[in-house]
Steps between C-alpha positions, in 0.01 A plus 500: 500500500277808501537835331383697200544400138812711450656377825446136407642550151801690635561227756489232231744692281733562793515127563686529174755276343447188297282209608637241740511164324410173665515151354133460594400794278379270223252768389772758429546517126254215445285483187139410577242381249160650573217250458161666464309197615168559322673518162794260511357150454152360567523134606129421546332663200305772683677779311692629802865423571578313819772359724508161327553683174816653645611158626463367144733774373770502769750341262435780251559767766815325622622483141486879477787521748323718757561487873143505623129534436265772618144370525201731465246485787344157550299587813123465542344799326183624329737584212359849448862615468621153399651391828606835641173504696562224754218357710718257698874558540563135592292314239558407135228586253355175356526654152876462532521168679572369846759532772642168380548652153689795647724273708574288192583813301737628770671162528529471122654845471745431782600169343587696186709754689243780487351708781133597525371848582131542574304818448361627830259789551561655845319834460139402431261207473180424312182647643390135525770420756357403840702776664330765288154348529539529877662843485228658288220366723553745788750726673539277805584146386826304520606611149361853515843665474660255260426724199528872431173672597418870523200718573348709225587865465250752635327515161478121471778462245806275551751612764752620241579510128695173468445320171515137398768432241234296319270801462264692729512578873701276733216501756171306502211555739397213726150556647535225762775699672399846372862548393714495188762230439822563309606304191807611297384280211157344435204550733511123566857533639473671841830611650624315807589705807856379555544759776282263704729245666249216476451560128871522432572181692222313319648598164851399609369167629338433161829575327685267738251225419606494134868540589479193721344302215813559292451830316842668467381859513230750414445761239308744718229690317488883510725567800448874453147439636594338830403812690307828475489841664325475837379859476338415163636815337400560138763466230616816320468542126795359308733725306638238264804705400638474853519123542617188323207278594361268232138391550287246315139506389533705185589865438178643646461288813383748771727319748797662322374850583590470867828495685449196717652630821244358739380173346827350372851441643426607858792483747326254734508250215870447573411370847262250342768385256748460784249278680457289185876458468559415864216256550530323166878472472618452859587133496437492124792702357445386142137616485471797261266800499468683168280811508299636208541878522292735282328841495818668631847591372618143540847540352588747775300345783594132457794541738260601778313173461805275460804666660672317783401158636161564659259586217416347164762297318419669170253731326310421185375811319361645177751771408661306215152414369358851510803708404651301214319665210766772510845339486660814642260500794562129544876557528441778751278263702764226490759747627272608784441137597875432513575812704223474757479130579815484717466198731152417371395283209274520193358241266480599134159461340405583140140380521263310726133409537411868555665654193536463123723242338854639501576471129189703411539750783875564500609414143187587304722657234665161443165322485372756248811440288439124489787429741305386804733208581805727499323743731404218737857369515635850564269548799585160647871577455467824693286345773751220558808722515382783726602494864249317717279204428222472244143380469402379154127476433376186326511542122779756498737214417290459184495868410120516510354833385210681669171388342196722454182366658144604433321673786264203519796276585629713788498347847722745688296739720770768474477499120120482500482797742734722297432384142569626233769725651660190651460153352584325825718199569328222308729522197808390692300231683379302199571125517849369431553344153654153524395364158463693175271244336223496763218752513558574866876474474534195723407714800184298559339184367160651580262677266579852617748705700439781747661747257534446123824365353640772270542367147825694466648301789453155346790528250723589799400195705756295689493213252584737212796656683626193685745380235563828316848609603424859398174530695443723800452188714837357394663834569349522847628156594846586372488835681420335832780247451749778413395698806562201728852468362569855623390470861612850602207642299273382781651747746768712332510878484361709218576824320242624249654731240330836454233583244758630250534143374129476401363311307770263629456406864840419651532330839822395669484216753789431739585215735750220563779732379352525154273733305262454209331780308164414349375694198142508371406691184141624532467618142438345159825635354858386555681697769864531601628492856864600562640236730856377565382162629455178307178329405399208718315214338129548573198303375335646186722810502576642153731780613832561320821653623773708340798681640288792624203327657183298457253510210150408613241420231149623569337338807819309580702458817851407609721426798854637514789454738674793666761668287 
């Protein structure tokens, strides 16, 4: 479908109603465990996590009670952006293993009743990809139009003012073509021209290759960057008071000073998504497409990307990550998400490989008060009871806090470019702690790891929490089991109470002719919630009830039946 931004959004809203449910919609309401491959488990002692390391730990992941795994990029890559700069869309990087390893992992997950999502990067490649090496060589070769090229302005400067979200201009001069190429992120990540039919089909064919090997779906990277303004118009300055867009990269990232009208969320991107959906799911109705959406007002726009039956199955965004430091703003965001999503679908994410650890970012007040575990449980409770599915980043089930790394330890180019205003993404990516009594936490048997193991993470290792019934890990397992006993939570409706209840967040879920109200107290003090319903037994809940309502100790939660 074609049309302007407002037309496409209006059309998606007018499709209206609630989603249409199908027995094959396994992804709807699913909880995925995000495996950041480099940091999960190193099986060969080189200090970098790999596919065999995940195979070793499949029983652990199954034991969490999740529905599926999301694997970080494993494709051949120079690793300048740690796998998000792909030099061959159909090859596995030897650092991570072999195609046989991937097939064994997929089979092992399927045998354990889990699905496997793979990260896929459709919007750009590495500058070392053969396509780009050809494209940059001249203006008249077979791949000349496979990337986004533009002539210089009359004064020799880039064609417009677009910025990279990682810092600096989004254009780099290529003397071999006497043109600039566009890169929304790093200079080594040139943007693919998906308006070109040959380019688009080549990307779809690469996606189909992995689907046919047994991958159950993709988490598509940065779907807001699928397209760009053909007229190359400059972005206007941003008046932050007029939007609800949350951007990363620190408070002073120049990228946040523009309103990204012409380099993000372009209408033609919907046509590309519709092609993805048609060509990848026709004949494969259970294959799922989950889109990462950022740099825009995702809570309001998610319906445009997911409404109906011909676009993405669900959107994965950053609004809960970026807006949760104010509980009132968080409640307002949750209400917006519930009102705008209509027939679309959202996955709930509290942290990922691009953000801070949730307990330090969203419940810093609890961490400062020495109640980190309670804060971690509260966040997991909320994530599991909101409408939609969820993606839980590795280590969140342990309540890991955000470590502080020295500048000398940083590997992330985003953090290095914008330091000290922005510390980057290395803190959340540090290796997973399996054993408390080993220097490198059981992540590797080698002499070093690609990032240091934070000392503060070792006491929270899996082996320390495994048999502690009060640990965050034990709670998470019980939470997943409880959620499976109440199947309507995977698809049921939702009403988020207004901000007058803050610091209690109250959410009513309805389905199967029943209703449950979930209460989460985001404060250190006991709070009272007037409620005619009765408490429902819930793991680790310390709430009390009297004739007038529910008493919630600080950082506690509860489930109540309808009155």
